[in-house]
C-alpha positions in Angstrom: -186.6 89.3 -183.4 -189.2 87.5 -181.3 -186.9 87.7 -178.3 -186.5 91.5 -178.8 -190.3 91.8 -179.0 -190.7 90.0 -175.7 -188.1 92.3 -174.1 -190.0 95.3 -175.3 -193.3 94.0 -173.9 -191.6 93.3 -170.6 -190.1 96.8 -170.5 -193.6 98.4 -171.2 -195.3 96.2 -168.6 -192.5 97.0 -166.1 -193.0 100.7 -166.5 -196.8 100.4 -166.1 -196.5 98.3 -163.0 -194.0 100.7 -161.4 -196.3 103.6 -162.0 -199.2 101.7 -160.4 -197.1 100.7 -157.4 -195.9 104.2 -156.6 -199.2 105.0 -154.9 -198.8 101.8 -152.8 -195.2 102.5 -151.7 -196.2 104.2 -148.4 -198.2 101.1 -147.4 -195.5 98.7 -148.4 -192.9 100.5 -146.3 -194.9 99.6 -143.2 -194.7 95.9 -143.9 -192.2 93.2 -142.7 -188.6 94.4 -143.0 -185.2 93.6 -141.7 -183.8 95.5 -138.7 -184.6 95.9 -135.1 -187.5 97.4 -133.3 -188.1 98.0 -129.6 -191.2 95.9 -128.8 -190.9 96.8 -125.1 -192.7 100.0 -125.9 -195.8 97.9 -126.6 -196.0 96.0 -123.3 -198.8 98.0 -121.9 -200.9 97.6 -125.1 -200.5 93.8 -125.1 -201.4 93.6 -121.4 -204.6 95.6 -122.1 -205.4 93.4 -125.2 -204.9 90.2 -123.2 -207.0 91.4 -120.3 -209.8 92.6 -122.5 -209.9 89.4 -124.4 -209.5 87.1 -121.4 -206.2 86.0 -122.7 -202.6 85.6 -121.5 -199.5 87.8 -122.1 -196.0 86.5 -121.6 -192.6 88.2 -122.1 -189.5 86.2 -123.1 -185.9 87.1 -123.7 -183.1 85.4 -125.4 -180.2 84.0 -123.3 -178.3 87.3 -123.3 -181.4 89.4 -123.0 -180.6 91.1 -126.4 -184.0 90.3 -127.8 -187.4 90.7 -126.2 -190.3 88.5 -127.4 -194.0 89.0 -126.7 -196.4 86.0 -126.8 -200.1 86.5 -126.4 -202.8 83.7 -126.3 -206.4 84.7 -126.9 -209.1 82.0 -126.3 -211.9 81.8 -128.9 -214.5 78.9 -128.8 -212.4 75.7 -128.9 -209.3 77.4 -130.2 -206.6 79.7 -129.1 -205.3 82.6 -131.2 -201.5 82.8 -130.7 -199.9 86.2 -131.3 -196.1 86.8 -131.3 -193.8 89.6 -132.1 -190.2 90.3 -131.2 -187.5 93.0 -131.7 -186.4 91.2 -134.9 -189.5 89.4 -136.2 -192.8 90.8 -137.5 -196.2 90.4 -135.9 -197.5 86.9 -136.4 -200.9 85.3 -135.7 -201.6 81.6 -135.6 -204.4 79.2 -134.9 -204.1 75.4 -134.7 -207.1 73.4 -135.8 -208.2 69.8 -136.0 -208.7 69.0 -139.7 -211.9 67.8 -141.4 -210.3 67.7 -144.8 -206.9 68.5 -146.4 -206.7 72.1 -147.7 -203.7 74.2 -148.8 -203.8 77.9 -149.2 -201.2 80.6 -149.5 -201.7 84.4 -149.9 -198.9 86.9 -150.1 -198.0 90.3 -151.5 -197.6 90.0 -155.2 -194.0 90.9 -156.2 -192.8 92.3 -159.5 -191.8 88.9 -161.0 -195.2 87.5 -160.3 -196.9 90.5 -161.9 -194.8 89.8 -165.1 -195.7 86.1 -165.0 -199.4 86.9 -164.8 -199.2 89.2 -167.8 -197.8 86.4 -169.8 -200.5 83.9 -168.7 -199.5 82.5 -165.3 -202.6 81.7 -163.3 -203.4 82.1 -159.6 -206.7 82.2 -157.6 -208.6 85.4 -158.2 -211.5 86.7 -156.0 -213.1 89.0 -158.5 -212.0 92.1 -156.5 -209.5 94.1 -158.7 -207.9 95.9 -155.8 -207.4 92.7 -153.9 -206.3 90.6 -156.8 -203.8 93.3 -157.9 -202.4 93.3 -154.4 -202.1 89.6 -153.6 -200.9 86.4 -155.2 -203.1 83.5 -154.1 -202.4 79.8 -154.7 -204.4 76.8 -153.4 -205.2 73.2 -154.1 -208.9 74.0 -153.8 -209.5 77.5 -155.3 -213.3 77.3 -154.8 -212.8 77.1 -151.0 -210.5 80.2 -151.1 -213.1 82.2 -153.0 -215.8 81.3 -150.4 -213.4 81.9 -147.5 -212.2 85.3 -148.5 -215.4 87.3 -148.0 -215.7 91.0 -148.8 -215.3 91.8 -145.1 -212.2 89.7 -144.8 -210.6 91.1 -148.0 -211.2 94.6 -146.8 -209.5 93.9 -143.4 -206.5 92.3 -145.1 -206.1 95.3 -147.3 -206.7 97.8 -144.5 -204.0 96.4 -142.3 -201.6 95.6 -145.1 -201.4 92.0 -144.1 -198.2 90.6 -145.7 -199.1 86.9 -145.9 -201.8 84.4 -144.9 -201.7 80.7 -145.2 -203.5 77.5 -144.2 -201.8 74.1 -144.3 -202.8 70.6 -143.3 -200.4 68.1 -141.9 -201.3 65.0 -143.8 -199.6 62.7 -141.3 -202.1 63.7 -138.5 -205.3 65.6 -138.0 -203.7 69.0 -137.4 -203.8 72.1 -139.5 -202.6 75.6 -139.0 -203.8 79.1 -140.1 -200.9 81.6 -140.0 -200.8 85.3 -140.8 -197.7 87.6 -141.0 -198.9 91.1 -140.5 -196.1 93.7 -140.3 -193.0 94.8 -138.5 -194.6 97.3 -136.2 -197.6 96.0 -134.2 -199.6 99.3 -134.5 -202.2 100.4 -131.9 -204.7 98.5 -129.8 -207.6 99.2 -132.3 -205.6 97.6 -135.1 -204.8 94.5 -133.0 -208.4 94.0 -131.9 -209.5 94.2 -135.6 -207.0 91.6 -136.7 -208.1 89.3 -133.8 -211.6 89.7 -135.1 -210.3 88.9 -138.6 -208.9 85.6 -137.4 -212.1 84.8 -135.5 -214.0 85.3 -138.7 -211.6 83.1 -140.6 -211.9 80.4 -137.9 -215.7 80.5 -138.0 -215.7 80.2 -141.8 -213.3 77.3 -141.8 -215.5 75.5 -139.3 -218.8 76.3 -141.1 -217.3 75.1 -144.4 -216.2 71.8 -142.6 -212.6 72.4 -143.3 -211.5 72.4 -139.7 -212.9 72.2 -136.2 
């Protein structure tokens, strides 16, 4: 009997979540996906972005020239924002830091299983913004840092551009740490890219100000 009751609760929750997620389906479909896209169409955009930000733009190909890869480096203070995208991989942003202290943080789209787990008491880090907390699953070894790091402006940018995942990890064997973001399959337009570059600049500034990284 208790098992049947739990199954009923899961069924009810499942239906409620599916109804809530229908309105988000259009956004989700623009996220990372399998398949091939033609990144060559974006060469001019990346060249413009690199020039405007005093950065570098490089094109690579696999051995048989089947896959084209775009790599962009944007200087910012003492760091470089690395951007990469290919015919088969989604848009990725990365910054390497020197660590002040160990810090682990993962943010990603909250899938159906995680929604069910949360309904039955599983805990993750919450920012206090219902729209944001409903959209993302956040885990960290230092939740108080995450809450300070994810300001209102940063949360709004993550939601606006449907960022799939964001993480910060420290290599405990040396002084390096890495901030990584997976955006989506299709790079979008120049305005979008510049806004995401600004997002990573803000994140870097906050990590430095909070004495997490330098």
